[in-house]
C-alpha positions as CSV (number, residue, x, y, z in Angstrom):
1,X,23.9,-164.5,-48.5
2,X,24.7,-165.4,-44.8
3,X,24.7,-161.5,-44.2
4,X,21.1,-161.1,-44.5
5,X,19.0,-161.1,-41.3
6,X,16.6,-163.8,-42.0
7,X,16.5,-165.4,-38.5
8,X,14.1,-164.7,-35.5
9,X,16.1,-162.8,-32.8
10,X,17.1,-165.5,-29.9
11,X,15.4,-165.1,-26.1
12,X,18.9,-163.6,-25.1
13,X,18.9,-160.3,-27.8
14,X,15.2,-160.1,-26.9
15,X,16.5,-159.6,-23.5
16,X,18.8,-157.3,-24.0
17,X,16.7,-155.2,-26.3
18,X,14.1,-155.7,-23.3
19,X,16.8,-154.2,-20.6
20,X,17.4,-151.6,-22.7
21,X,14.2,-150.5,-23.6
22,X,13.0,-151.3,-26.8
23,X,9.8,-153.5,-26.0
24,X,6.7,-154.0,-28.7
25,X,4.4,-150.8,-28.6
26,X,1.5,-151.5,-26.7
27,X,0.4,-147.7,-26.6
28,X,-3.3,-148.7,-29.0
29,X,-4.1,-151.2,-26.7
30,X,-3.6,-149.9,-23.2
31,X,-5.4,-147.1,-25.1
32,X,-8.5,-149.1,-25.7
33,X,-8.8,-150.7,-22.6
34,X,-8.3,-147.2,-20.5
35,X,-10.9,-145.7,-22.3
36,X,-13.1,-149.1,-22.1
37,X,-12.3,-148.8,-18.4
38,X,-13.2,-145.8,-17.7
39,X,-16.7,-145.6,-19.4
40,X,-17.5,-148.5,-17.1
41,X,-16.2,-146.7,-14.3
42,X,-18.1,-143.4,-15.5
43,X,-21.5,-146.1,-15.9
44,X,-20.9,-147.2,-12.1
45,X,-20.6,-143.8,-10.5
46,X,-23.3,-142.4,-12.8
47,X,-25.8,-141.7,-10.0
48,X,-23.3,-140.5,-7.0
49,X,-21.5,-138.3,-9.6
50,X,-24.2,-136.4,-11.2
51,X,-25.6,-136.4,-8.2
52,X,-22.5,-134.5,-6.8
53,X,-22.7,-131.8,-10.3
54,X,-26.8,-131.1,-9.8
55,X,-25.7,-129.7,-6.3
56,X,-22.9,-128.2,-7.1
57,X,-24.8,-126.1,-10.2
58,X,-27.9,-126.0,-7.8
59,X,-25.1,-124.1,-5.3
60,X,-23.7,-121.9,-7.7
61,X,-27.3,-120.8,-9.5
62,X,-28.7,-120.1,-6.2
63,X,-25.6,-117.9,-4.6
64,X,-26.7,-115.0,-7.5
65,X,-28.0,-113.4,-5.4
66,X,-25.4,-113.4,-2.7
67,X,-22.0,-111.6,-2.6
68,X,-18.8,-112.7,-3.8
69,X,-17.4,-114.5,-0.6
70,X,-20.7,-115.7,0.3
71,X,-20.9,-117.5,-3.3
72,X,-17.0,-118.4,-3.5
73,X,-17.9,-120.4,0.4
74,X,-21.2,-122.3,-0.9
75,X,-19.6,-123.1,-4.2
76,X,-16.2,-124.4,-3.1
77,X,-18.5,-126.7,-0.4
78,X,-20.3,-127.9,-3.0
79,X,-17.8,-128.7,-5.2
80,X,-15.8,-130.5,-2.8
81,X,-17.4,-133.6,-3.6
82,X,-17.1,-133.4,-7.3
83,X,-13.2,-133.2,-6.8
84,X,-12.9,-136.3,-4.8
85,X,-15.2,-138.3,-7.7
86,X,-12.7,-136.5,-10.3
87,X,-9.5,-137.4,-8.1
88,X,-10.6,-140.8,-7.4
89,X,-11.6,-141.2,-11.3
90,X,-8.3,-140.2,-12.3
91,X,-6.2,-141.7,-9.7
92,X,-8.1,-145.4,-10.8
93,X,-7.0,-144.4,-14.1
94,X,-3.3,-144.0,-14.1
95,X,-3.1,-147.4,-11.6
96,X,-4.9,-149.3,-14.3
97,X,-2.7,-147.7,-17.0
98,X,0.3,-149.4,-14.6
99,X,-1.0,-152.4,-13.8
100,X,-1.7,-153.2,-17.8
101,X,1.8,-151.7,-18.9
102,X,3.1,-154.0,-16.0
103,X,1.3,-156.8,-17.3
104,X,2.0,-156.8,-21.4
105,X,5.7,-155.8,-20.9
106,X,6.6,-157.2,-17.5
107,X,8.1,-154.5,-14.8
108,X,11.2,-152.5,-16.8
109,X,13.4,-149.7,-15.4
110,X,15.5,-148.9,-18.5
111,X,17.6,-145.8,-17.8
112,X,19.6,-146.4,-21.3
113,X,16.2,-145.5,-22.8
114,X,16.2,-142.0,-21.0
115,X,18.9,-140.9,-21.9
116,X,18.9,-138.4,-24.6
117,X,19.7,-139.7,-28.5
118,X,20.9,-136.9,-30.6
119,X,21.1,-138.8,-33.5
120,X,17.0,-137.9,-33.6
121,X,18.7,-134.8,-34.3
122,X,19.8,-135.6,-38.2
123,X,17.2,-134.6,-41.1
124,X,18.2,-137.0,-42.5
125,X,17.2,-139.9,-39.9
126,X,14.2,-138.1,-40.0
127,X,13.0,-138.6,-43.8
128,X,13.6,-142.2,-43.6
129,X,11.7,-142.7,-40.6
130,X,8.8,-140.6,-42.4
131,X,8.6,-143.6,-44.8
132,X,9.2,-146.7,-42.4
133,X,6.7,-149.2,-42.0
134,X,6.0,-148.3,-38.7
135,X,5.3,-144.7,-39.9
136,X,3.2,-145.9,-42.9
137,X,1.5,-148.6,-40.6
138,X,0.5,-145.9,-37.9
139,X,-1.0,-143.7,-41.0
140,X,-2.8,-146.6,-42.4
141,X,-4.1,-147.1,-38.7
142,X,-5.2,-143.4,-38.2
143,X,-7.1,-143.5,-41.4
144,X,-8.9,-146.9,-40.5
145,X,-10.1,-145.7,-37.2
146,X,-11.4,-142.4,-39.0
147,X,-13.4,-143.5,-41.4
148,X,-15.0,-146.6,-39.5
149,X,-15.7,-144.2,-36.9
150,X,-17.4,-141.7,-39.3
151,X,-19.0,-144.6,-40.8
152,X,-20.4,-145.6,-37.8
153,X,-21.7,-141.8,-36.8
154,X,-23.1,-141.5,-40.3
155,X,-25.0,-144.6,-40.2
156,X,-26.3,-143.6,-36.9
157,X,-27.3,-140.2,-37.9
158,X,-29.1,-140.9,-41.4
159,X,-31.0,-143.7,-40.0
160,X,-32.7,-142.0,-36.9
161,X,-33.3,-138.7,-38.7
162,X,-36.8,-139.9,-39.3
163,X,-37.2,-141.0,-35.2
164,X,-35.8,-137.4,-34.8
165,X,-38.1,-135.6,-36.4
166,X,-40.8,-137.7,-35.1
167,X,-39.8,-137.2,-31.4
168,X,-39.6,-133.4,-32.0
169,X,-43.1,-133.2,-31.7
170,X,-43.3,-135.6,-28.8
171,X,-41.2,-133.3,-26.5
172,X,-38.8,-132.9,-23.5
173,X,-39.1,-136.6,-22.4
174,X,-38.6,-138.3,-26.1
175,X,-35.5,-136.6,-27.2
176,X,-33.9,-137.5,-24.1
177,X,-34.9,-141.1,-24.1
178,X,-33.7,-141.4,-28.1
179,X,-30.3,-139.0,-27.8
180,X,-29.6,-140.4,-24.9
181,X,-29.6,-144.4,-26.8
182,X,-28.3,-143.6,-29.9
183,X,-25.3,-141.7,-27.8
184,X,-24.6,-145.1,-25.8
185,X,-24.9,-147.4,-29.3
186,X,-22.6,-144.4,-30.6
187,X,-20.0,-145.3,-27.3
188,X,-20.0,-148.4,-27.9
189,X,-19.9,-149.2,-31.5
190,X,-16.6,-146.7,-30.6
191,X,-15.5,-148.8,-28.0
192,X,-15.8,-152.2,-30.3
193,X,-14.0,-150.9,-33.1
194,X,-10.8,-149.4,-30.8
195,X,-10.7,-152.9,-28.7
196,X,-10.6,-155.0,-32.7
197,X,-8.4,-152.5,-34.0
198,X,-6.0,-152.5,-30.6
199,X,-5.9,-156.7,-30.8
200,X,-5.3,-156.8,-34.8
201,X,-2.2,-153.9,-33.5
202,X,-1.0,-156.4,-30.7
203,X,-0.2,-159.0,-33.0
204,X,1.4,-156.5,-36.0
205,X,3.4,-154.9,-32.7
206,X,4.9,-157.9,-32.5
207,X,5.9,-158.9,-35.8
208,X,7.2,-155.8,-36.4
209,X,9.1,-156.0,-33.6
210,X,10.8,-159.3,-34.6
211,X,11.4,-158.6,-37.8
212,X,13.0,-155.2,-36.9
213,X,15.7,-156.9,-34.6
214,X,16.2,-160.6,-37.1
215,X,19.6,-161.6,-36.8
216,X,21.5,-163.2,-39.6
217,X,22.7,-166.9,-39.4
218,X,26.4,-165.9,-38.2
219,X,25.3,-164.2,-35.4
220,X,22.8,-166.7,-33.9
221,X,25.7,-169.1,-34.1
222,X,27.7,-167.0,-32.1
223,X,25.4,-166.0,-30.1
224,X,24.7,-169.9,-29.0
225,X,28.6,-170.9,-29.2
226,X,28.9,-167.4,-26.5
227,X,26.5,-168.9,-24.1
228,X,28.2,-172.7,-24.3
229,X,31.2,-170.8,-23.4
230,X,29.6,-168.8,-20.2
231,X,30.8,-170.0,-17.4
232,X,28.0,-169.9,-15.4
233,X,26.3,-172.0,-17.9
234,X,29.6,-174.6,-17.9
235,X,29.8,-174.7,-14.4
236,X,25.9,-176.3,-14.2
237,X,26.6,-178.8,-16.7
238,X,30.4,-179.9,-15.2
239,X,28.2,-180.3,-12.2
240,X,25.4,-182.3,-13.7
241,X,28.4,-184.6,-15.2
242,X,30.3,-185.2,-12.1
243,X,26.8,-186.1,-10.5
244,X,26.0,-188.5,-12.7
245,X,29.7,-189.8,-12.5
246,X,29.7,-190.4,-9.0
247,X,26.0,-191.4,-8.9
248,X,25.7,-194.9,-7.1
249,X,24.5,-198.3,-8.6
250,X,21.3,-200.3,-7.8
251,X,23.5,-202.6,-6.1
252,X,24.7,-200.2,-4.0
253,X,21.4,-199.9,-2.5
254,X,20.7,-201.0,1.5
255,X,17.8,-201.1,1.8
256,X,13.9,-201.2,-0.6
257,X,11.3,-199.1,0.5
258,X,7.7,-200.5,-1.4
259,X,4.2,-201.1,-2.3
260,X,2.2,-202.7,-4.9
261,X,2.7,-199.2,-6.8
262,X,5.4,-197.6,-6.0
263,X,9.2,-198.4,-5.0
264,X,12.3,-196.1,-3.3
265,X,16.0,-197.9,-3.3
266,X,18.0,-195.9,-0.6
267,X,21.3,-196.1,0.8
268,X,20.9,-195.8,5.0
269,X,23.1,-196.4,8.0
270,X,21.3,-196.2,11.3
271,X,23.3,-194.4,13.9
272,X,25.4,-192.6,11.3
273,X,23.7,-189.3,11.5
274,X,22.4,-189.1,8.0
275,X,19.3,-188.9,5.9
276,X,18.7,-192.0,3.3
277,X,20.1,-191.4,0.4
278,X,17.8,-192.1,-2.7
279,X,19.2,-194.0,-5.3
280,X,16.0,-195.0,-7.5
281,X,12.7,-195.0,-7.6
282,X,10.0,-196.6,-9.6
283,X,5.8,-196.4,-10.0
284,X,3.5,-198.4,-11.9
285,X,2.9,-202.5,-13.0
286,X,7.4,-202.6,-12.9
287,X,7.4,-202.8,-9.2
288,X,6.7,-206.2,-8.5
289,X,9.4,-207.2,-11.1
290,X,12.0,-204.7,-9.6
291,X,11.0,-206.1,-6.2
292,X,12.2,-209.5,-6.8
293,X,15.7,-208.4,-9.0
294,X,16.4,-206.8,-5.5
295,X,15.4,-209.6,-3.6
296,X,18.0,-211.4,-6.1
297,X,20.4,-208.6,-5.4
298,X,20.1,-209.8,-1.3
299,X,18.9,-206.4,-0.8
300,X,16.4,-206.0,1.9
301,X,13.2,-205.3,0.9
302,X,10.2,-203.8,3.3
303,X,6.4,-203.3,1.9
304,X,5.6,-200.7,3.8
305,X,3.1,-198.7,1.4
306,X,2.9,-195.1,3.5
307,X,6.4,-195.1,3.7
308,X,7.3,-195.9,0.3
309,X,4.5,-193.3,-0.8
310,X,6.2,-190.6,1.1
311,X,9.9,-191.3,0.2
312,X,9.0,-191.5,-3.3
313,X,7.6,-187.8,-3.5
314,X,10.3,-186.2,-0.9
315,X,13.5,-186.2,-3.4
316,X,14.3,-187.1,-6.7
317,X,17.3,-190.2,-7.5
318,X,20.5,-188.5,-6.5
319,X,19.7,-187.0,-3.8
320,X,18.9,-187.0,0.1
321,X,15.5,-187.4,2.1
322,X,14.5,-184.3,4.2
323,X,16.1,-185.0,7.7
324,X,12.6,-186.3,9.0
325,X,12.5,-189.6,6.5
326,X,16.2,-190.6,9.3
327,X,12.9,-191.7,12.4
328,X,10.9,-193.5,8.7
329,X,13.8,-195.2,8.2
330,X,14.6,-196.4,12.1
331,X,10.5,-197.1,12.4
332,X,10.8,-199.9,9.8
333,X,14.3,-201.3,10.7
334,X,13.3,-201.5,14.4
335,X,9.5,-202.9,13.3
336,X,11.1,-205.8,11.4
337,X,14.3,-206.3,13.6
338,X,11.1,-206.7,16.7
339,X,9.2,-209.3,14.7
C-alpha cells in the first residue's frame, strides 16, 4: 500500500529532524566513554590525589587536640589541594562530555526541543510509551547489563575465595595486594561490558531512529519534487546550462600551451588586460594527438612544460585563469616573437 512507511528518510527529512532536536540517542556510549575517561584520569592522577587526601587526613586527625578555630583553619588549608584536584577532574569530565557530544551529534542548538510538550501529560500516550520499542529495548539492555556485571562479580568472588582465605593468614600486605588486583580486574571487566554494550547500542539507536522517521513512497517523491522546484537549485541549474551553452569551441582557442603530458588551450588577447580563458585541458597519452589537431586548425602551439602544468592546475575549463597567468603568457609570446 502507498500509505505504508517503508522508505528510508531522505537527507532533507533527517536534517529537519536534527534542527528540531531529534537525533539518535547517544547517552549510553557517552556514559561508557565518560566512565572510561574518568577511570583513566584517576589512575593517572592517583599519586598527587592520594598524597593530597593523606595530607588532609593527617591534618584532620592531628587537629583533634586543638580548638575549633585552629582545627578548622588547618583542615581548610589541607583541603584546598583536594578541592582543586576534584574541580579539575569535574571540569575535564564536563569538557570531554561536551566534545564527545559534538563529535557524535555535531553542534546543535534547537530551541524547539526546549519547548514544553503538553502531550506528555496525556495518560494514554504515557501508557503506550511503556510498551514502545524504545522502552522495551532499554529494559532489555538494563537486564543484560545487570546480568553481566553480576556474573563478573560472582565469578571473581567464587574464583578467589581460596586465595582470600589464604591471604587472611598472611597479613595486611597479602590482603592489600589481593584485593587491589581483584578490584582492578572487576573495574576493567565492567568497563569492557559497558563499552561493548555502548557500541551495540550505537548501531541499534541508529536503526531505531531511521525506523521512527520512515516515509511513504509518496512523501519521498513529493520531497524530491519540492527540492527540484527550489529556487536556489533551479538558479544553479540554469547557470550551469547557460555556461554550457556559452562555452567556446576548441577552434576558438587562440593559443595552446603544452608539454609531452599536459595541454592547456586558452583564449588570450595581449594588451586587453584580461587573463587567459581556459577552453580545454588534457593530460596523458592523448596530448601529442591533440597538439596535431590544434596545429591542423592553425592555432599557435607552444611547448612550455612549466607553464602548461601551471595552467592545467590553475583552473577548470570554462573559467578565467588567475591574474598572474597574464605575465606567463606575455613571456611565452615575447620569447616566441624574439626568437
